[in-house]
N, C-alpha and C positions, 0 to 999 in steps of 0.2 A: 504494500500500500504506500502510495506517495502522498505526502502532505504538502500543502501549499499555504504559505503565510501571505496575508494581504495587507497592504499599507492602508492606513485609516482613510486616506483620500480616495482610494479605490472602493473601500467599503461604503463610503458616503454616496457613491454613484450608483450603488445597487438599489433597485426599486424596493419600496416598502412591501411587506407581505400584503397581498391583495385579498379582498373579500371574495369568496366563492359565490355566495348569494348575499348581495348588499343588505346590511342591516340584520342579517340572520346568522350566517355561517361563514367562518373564516377559512383561509388556507392553513394547513398544518394538521396537527393531531387533535381530534375533537372527540369528546365523549358526550353522548346524549343519554340522560338518565331519566327514568320514569318508573312508576309502579306498573305492575302487570295490567294489560288492557287499557293503557293510557294513550296508545297511538304511536309508540316508538317506530314500528315498521311503516306506518303511514307517513311519519315525518321523513324517513329515509326515502320512501317512494316519491313523495312530493318534491323533495329537493332533487332527487335523482332525475326525475322527468324534466324538470326545468333546466338542469345542467346539460343533460344529453341533447335536448332539443334547442337549447340556447334561448328559451323563452324568458321574457322579462318577468321579474318578480316584483309586484307592486309598483310597476312603472320603471323599474331600474334594471339596467343590463346585468345579466348573469354571465359568469365566465363559462363559456360553452366547451364541452369536450366529452369524451367517453366516460361512462359510469360502469364500475364493476361492483355488483351487489352480491356479497357472500351471505347466503341465507341457510341457516342450519335448523330452523324450526318453522312449522307452519308452511311448508313448501307447497302443499297440494294446490292451493288456489293462488299462490303467489304470482304466477305468470299473469293470471287474469286480473289481479289487483293492479298490476302495472299497465296492462293494455287498457283497462278502464280509466286509469288516471290519464293516460295519453289521450284517450277519447274525449274525456271531459274538457281537456284543454284544446281540443280541435286539431290534433296532429296524430299521425299514425306511428305506432311503436316501431314498425319494421323499417321506417325511414331514418331512425336515429340510433346512435351507438350505445345501447343499454345492454350490458352483458351480465349473466348470472352464473354464480358458482352454487349449485343446488345441494351442497353437502358440507359437512364440517371437515376441518383439518386442524392440525396442531400448529398454532402460530407462535408458540414459545421458542425463543432462541435456545441454543444449546447451553449446557452448564458453563462452558467457557465463553459464552456470549457470541459464538459463531452461528452462522446461518445453517439451519437444518435442511435436509433434503426436501421436506414438505414446503418450507418457505421458498426454497430454491425453485421447486416445481411451479409454485404459484407465480413467482417472479418471471419464470420463463413463459408461462401462459400469457401473463399480462404483457410481457415484452413482445409477444407475437401480434398484438393488436396494431392496427394501422397507425394509431396515435397513442400517446401516453394518456392514461386516464386522468381526469380532473377530480374524480371522486371515487373512493373505494370504501365500501361499507361492510362492517362485520356485525351481523345480527343473529344472536346476541354474543357479547364478549365471552361469557362463560362457556359457550358451546365451541369456542375456538381455542380452548386450553384443556382438552381432554386429559384426564389424569392429574391435572394441576389443581391447586386449591387457591381460589381467588382471595382468601384471607391471608395467605402467606406472602410475605414481601418478596421472597425469591421468585416464586411462580408469577406473581403480578409483574415484577420487573422484567422477567423473561418475555412475557407477552407484549409488554410495552416496547421492548427492544425489537421484537419481530415486526410490530406495526411501524415503528420508527424507521426500520430498514426499508420498508415499502415506501414510506413517505419521502425519505431521502433519495431513493432511487428514481421515483417517478414524479415527485413533486405533488402538487395539488393537495387534496384533503383526504385523510384517512379518518373515518368516523366509526367509532365503536359504540354500539347500543348496549346499555347496561341497566341494571335494576336499582331502584331505591331500597335502602334498608327498611325492613318491615317496621311500620309505626314511626318512621322518621323522615327527615328531609335531606339525608346524606346518602352517598353512594354505598352500595353493599360491598363488603370486602375491604381489601387493603386501600390505604390512602395513596398508594403509589399511582393508581390509575388517574385520579384527579390531579395529583401533584405534577405528573408528567405532561398532562394535556395542555395544549395552547388555549383551548376553549372548552369549558364545561357548560352545557346547556341542559336544563332539566324541566320536566313538566309538572305543572300544578293543575289538577283537575277537580271539578266539582263532584257532587254526588250524582249517582245514577249512571246510565250508559253514556257512551261517547256522544250520542246525538241529543242528550238532554241538556248539556251546558257546554260552553266553549272551554277549551283547554289552553292554558297559558304556558308557552315555552319561554324561558327566561334565563339570563345569566346572572340575575341579581340574587343576593342571598347565598345559597350554597353553590351557585355556579361561579364562573369567572370568564373574563374576556380580556386579553392583553391589548393594551394600547388603543382601545376603541370604546365607544359608548356601550353600556350594557344593552343586551337584547331584552325586549319585552314585547313579545308578539302573541296575540290571541289567534287561535284557530277554531273553526267550527267543522263539524262532520255532518255529511248528509248521505243518506242511503240512496244508491242508484242501482240500476240493472247492471249486472256484470257482463261486460262485452268482450268479444274476442275477434270481431270482424276486421279490425284494423291490422291484423297480421296477414290478411289475405291480399292478393293482388287486386281483386275486385270484390266489393261487398255490396250487399243490398240490405238496407235496414229492414225491409219487409220480410226478408228471409230470416226468421227468428232462430231457426236451428243453426244457420250458418253464422249469424252475427252475435247471438247471445249464448251465455253458458246456462244450460238447462240443468235443473236438479235431477238427481237420480233417486230411485226408490228400489226396494228389493221385494221380489215375490216370495212365496212360501218356501221355495227351494234355495233362497239366498242369492238368486241371480239378479244382477242389476237390471232395472227397468227404466227406460226413459220416460220423463214426464213432460208436460207442457208448461211447467212452472219455471220462470227465470230465476236464477240465483241472484241474490242481492249482495252488494258489498258497500263499503264506505269510501268516500273520498274526502280529503282534507283541503280546506281552503282558508286563507287568512281572513280575519274579520275584525270588526271594531270591538273594543272592550265592552263587557256587559254594562247595562245602564247604571248599576249600583257600584261599579268599579271606578275608583278615582284615577284620573289620568293626569299626571303632572306635566306641566309644560305644554299643554294643548295649544296647537297652532292657532293664531288669530288672524283676522283680516289684515291687521297691521303688518304681521310677519309676511304674509303672502304679497302684500303690496311692496314691501321692502325688497323681496327677492325679484319680483317683476321689474322693479326699478333698476336693479343691478343688471339683469339680463338685457334690458333695453339699452344700457350704456355700453355693453360689450357684445358686439356682433359675433365674436369668436366663441361665445359660450362661457358660462361661469362654472367654477369648480368649488367643491365643498370647503376646503381649507381656506382658500382665498376669500370666499364669501363670509366665513365665520370671522376672519380678521377684519374685514371691512365693516361688518355689521356689529361687531363686538359680542357675538354669540359665543358661548362656551360649549354648546352641545351639538354634535353631529346629528343626533336624533331629531332635534328641533328643525334642522335644515331638511332632513329627509322626509319628516312628517309633513312639513309645509310644502315641499316640492311634490310629494305624492298627491296632495290636494290640487295643486296647480296642473299637474299632468292629467289627472282624472277630469278636471274641469275644461281641459283643452286649451289652457292658457300657457302651457310650457311643453317642451319636448326634450327627450334625452338624445344627444347626438352620438354618432358612432364612436367618438373618442371619450364617451361617458361624461362630457360636460353637458350643461343645460342651456337652452335658449328659449326666448319668448316665442310663442306661435304667431302672435299678431303684432303689427307695428302700433306704436302708441300704447299708452298704459291702459290695459283692459279694465282696470278698476275705475279709471276716470271716464270710460266710455259706457259705463253701465254693464260691462261684461263680466 
């Protein structure tokens, strides 16, 4: 192994670590923590679909690229959860680089910290893709350390080293799904997992099923996020028909057998019997906080007018850090929340270089717009 030292002036020219999904997920090693049935897999799918398709998230450009999803539990309908998520966003799964490893493997490095044959095989498989992945997901963490104990520091460190090896080789984001400790709001097992992560995001859910109340994914409290504003994003779940037609070259939504996933039943002999009932699944989408939830720093008309004024003064487009300096704002979240409102209202647009510009000439607030 050859090591290279860099002069501080060269280090300063390196770009800052970018957000994979602006305002939600960073590049690096990420751990997403939630209690069972709180929507961890749906978060992974939601993020993965946006990254693979390069779809904007809440009006902001996402870093597009291949996704590798390693799923070790609940595999049966996982494929159709993904295709349904693509369908709901209006794009076809087959047109985008979303890859699945549908079984477990041991991601712990060797006792001496070296790469094991299993990690090497995964690296080889990923290296065979046309492009380096932007997102690799392990769902769930515990299923990718067979024979290990998540409470033991040595085993936890070995798993982290294995995931860090992937992240260092391919860049992008490696996200591990994990469970909350029973009856608490901290991660189950060793503190090594959260200590090593660049970002820790966890779910807070209300009572009842996923469709009963929004779920908050946040980095506040037990989570963490380095060098950026905390994440505080609410998601809602809705039940939809499970679809598979977007995998085909040609689909007809009137062809229910070809487009939707039908439930199966069993006859007296135990044989599968097709039914005419469509399977349901859930999809996750961002939403506003519940009415009884306080939202600090809520954007105002004055904030929106201030941003529009900046955009009108700079035809080349404004960027977040420069805008904060000019306006005297301290929070990036304030900028992004306000810009989301402007984009949704058709008063602003995001450019290809991720800067923002006004859509209309003149101040739309002064024109009654």
